[in-house]
C-alpha positions in Angstrom: 64.5 -12.9 -59.9 64.8 -10.9 -63.1 67.4 -8.2 -63.8 66.9 -5.0 -65.8 68.4 -1.6 -66.4 67.6 1.8 -67.9 69.1 2.1 -71.3 71.3 5.2 -71.3 69.4 7.1 -74.0 70.6 10.3 -72.3 74.3 9.2 -72.1 73.9 8.1 -68.5 71.5 8.8 -65.6 73.6 10.6 -63.0 72.8 14.2 -62.6 76.0 15.1 -60.7 78.4 13.5 -63.2 78.8 15.3 -66.5 80.4 12.5 -68.4 79.7 8.9 -67.5 81.5 7.6 -70.6 78.2 6.5 -72.1 77.3 8.0 -75.4 73.7 8.9 -76.4 74.3 7.3 -79.8 72.7 4.3 -81.6 76.1 2.6 -81.9 76.6 2.7 -78.1 73.1 1.5 -77.0 73.2 -1.2 -79.7 76.4 -2.6 -78.3 75.1 -2.3 -74.7 71.8 -4.1 -75.4 73.5 -6.9 -77.2 76.2 -7.3 -74.5 73.6 -7.1 -71.7 71.6 -9.8 -73.4 74.7 -12.0 -73.7 75.5 -11.8 -70.0 72.0 -12.5 -68.8 70.0 -9.3 -68.3 66.3 -9.8 -68.8 64.9 -6.4 -69.6 65.9 -2.9 -70.6 63.7 0.2 -70.1 63.8 2.7 -72.9 62.8 6.1 -71.5 60.7 8.5 -73.7 61.7 12.1 -73.4 62.4 14.5 -76.2 64.7 16.7 -74.1 67.5 15.5 -71.9 66.5 16.2 -68.3 69.6 14.4 -66.9 72.5 16.2 -68.6 70.6 19.3 -69.6 68.2 20.2 -72.4 71.0 21.1 -74.8 72.5 17.6 -74.5 71.5 14.8 -76.9 68.8 12.3 -76.2 67.7 9.3 -78.3 64.1 8.8 -79.5 62.6 5.9 -77.6 60.4 4.4 -80.3 62.8 4.3 -83.2 65.5 3.1 -80.8 63.2 0.3 -79.7 62.4 -0.7 -83.2 66.1 -0.9 -84.1 67.0 -2.9 -81.0 64.1 -5.3 -81.7 65.9 -6.2 -84.9 69.4 -6.7 -83.5 68.6 -8.5 -80.2 67.1 -11.9 -79.6 65.9 -12.4 -76.0 65.9 -9.2 -73.9 62.5 -7.6 -73.1 62.2 -4.1 -74.5 60.1 -2.0 -72.1 59.4 1.3 -73.7 58.2 4.2 -71.7 55.3 6.0 -73.4 53.4 9.2 -72.6 49.8 9.3 -73.8 49.8 13.1 -74.3 52.4 12.7 -77.0 50.7 9.9 -79.0 47.3 9.2 -80.5 46.4 5.8 -79.0 45.4 3.9 -82.1 48.4 5.1 -84.0 50.7 4.2 -81.1 49.1 0.8 -80.9 49.8 0.2 -84.6 53.4 1.2 -84.2 53.9 -0.9 -81.0 52.3 -4.0 -82.7 54.8 -3.7 -85.5 57.7 -3.5 -83.1 56.3 -6.4 -81.2 56.4 -8.4 -84.5 60.0 -7.3 -85.2 61.0 -8.4 -81.7 59.1 -11.7 -81.8 56.8 -10.7 -78.9 59.3 -9.0 -76.6 57.7 -5.5 -76.3 56.1 -4.2 -73.2 55.0 -0.6 -72.3 55.7 1.5 -69.2 52.9 4.1 -69.4 53.6 7.5 -67.8 51.1 10.3 -67.6 53.7 13.0 -68.3 55.2 15.5 -65.9 57.3 18.0 -67.8 55.2 21.0 -69.0 58.2 22.9 -70.5 59.1 20.0 -72.7 55.5 19.6 -73.9 55.3 23.3 -74.9 58.6 23.1 -76.8 57.3 20.3 -78.8 53.8 21.8 -79.4 51.9 19.3 -77.2 49.1 20.4 -74.8 49.8 19.8 -71.1 46.8 19.4 -68.8 46.4 19.5 -65.1 47.5 16.4 -63.1 44.1 14.6 -62.7 43.2 15.4 -66.3 46.4 13.8 -67.5 45.4 10.6 -65.7 41.9 10.7 -67.1 43.4 11.0 -70.5 45.7 8.1 -69.8 42.6 6.0 -68.8 40.9 6.6 -72.2 44.2 6.1 -74.0 44.7 2.6 -72.4 41.1 1.7 -73.2 41.7 2.5 -76.9 45.0 0.8 -76.9 43.7 -2.4 -75.4 40.6 -2.3 -77.6 42.3 -2.0 -81.0 44.9 -4.7 -79.9 42.2 -7.2 -78.9 39.1 -6.5 -81.0 38.2 -6.2 -84.7 36.3 -3.1 -85.9 36.8 -1.4 -82.5 35.0 1.9 -81.8 35.4 4.2 -78.8 34.0 7.7 -78.0 35.3 9.5 -74.9 36.2 13.0 -73.7 39.7 12.9 -75.2 39.7 10.3 -78.0 37.3 9.0 -80.6 37.9 5.9 -82.8 35.4 4.6 -85.3 35.5 1.0 -86.7 39.2 0.6 -86.2 41.0 -2.1 -88.1 44.5 -3.0 -86.7 46.3 -5.8 -88.5 48.5 -7.6 -87.8 47.7 -7.6 -84.2 50.6 -8.0 -81.7 52.5 -11.3 -81.4 52.2 -11.3 -77.7 48.9 -12.8 -76.6 46.6 -11.5 -75.5 48.7 -8.4 -76.2 51.8 -6.6 -75.1 51.5 -5.8 -71.4 51.0 -2.1 -70.7 52.2 -1.2 -67.2 51.0 2.1 -65.9 53.9 3.7 -63.9 55.5 0.4 -63.1 59.1 0.1 -62.3 61.5 -2.5 -63.6 61.1 -4.7 -60.6 57.3 -4.7 -61.3 56.8 -4.5 -57.5 54.9 -1.2 -57.2 52.9 1.1 -59.3 53.9 4.7 -58.4 50.8 6.9 -58.2 49.9 9.7 -55.7 46.6 11.3 -56.6 43.2 9.8 -56.2 42.8 9.7 -60.0 46.1 8.0 -60.4 45.2 5.3 -57.9 41.9 4.6 -59.6 43.7 4.1 -62.9 46.4 2.0 -61.3 43.9 -0.3 -59.6 41.9 -0.9 -62.8 44.6 -1.1 -65.5 48.1 -1.4 -64.1 49.8 -4.7 -64.7 52.7 -5.2 -62.3 52.8 -9.0 -62.6 
């Protein structure tokens, strides 16, 4: 049995409680991560949203990736599972960023891949937002590129959504063969949440819930 929790990057996760006495600040999440590690928690999930959908869009929310990098440097054991949405990141660039955080953490980085769901947030940040099955198709190519540049030298890929030519990514991640990317997997790693046919195809081929 492993125990994990969602890092309160939104200052808490209850929609019906305005103030949970958890601050959406670096100082607070740093103390929480360090303390949770001390008392035996195994993993924390760092959600990626640019707007606060829990306390309201005007409320603060922490950036997932810079928070993960900072936590990697100030913790020693806890797994850092970062939610990532392919529509917001070019895959080879995200792979480079994630590999660097994996080195900082000593191989403790994992990814929770989410094919996006909030169209209004995407428009506010200038990101295109496709129909449901198209988002899953994009995620499939995104994971192909991610896994390719992590595991191969001079990797090339040409698809509908992404094109990479003779990619060189060094240093590659500490985790071997690479940090695990779990598509829509919960902390318990028991299920992969997917409803559409396209989602289930991607889940069956790429999801790692081990």
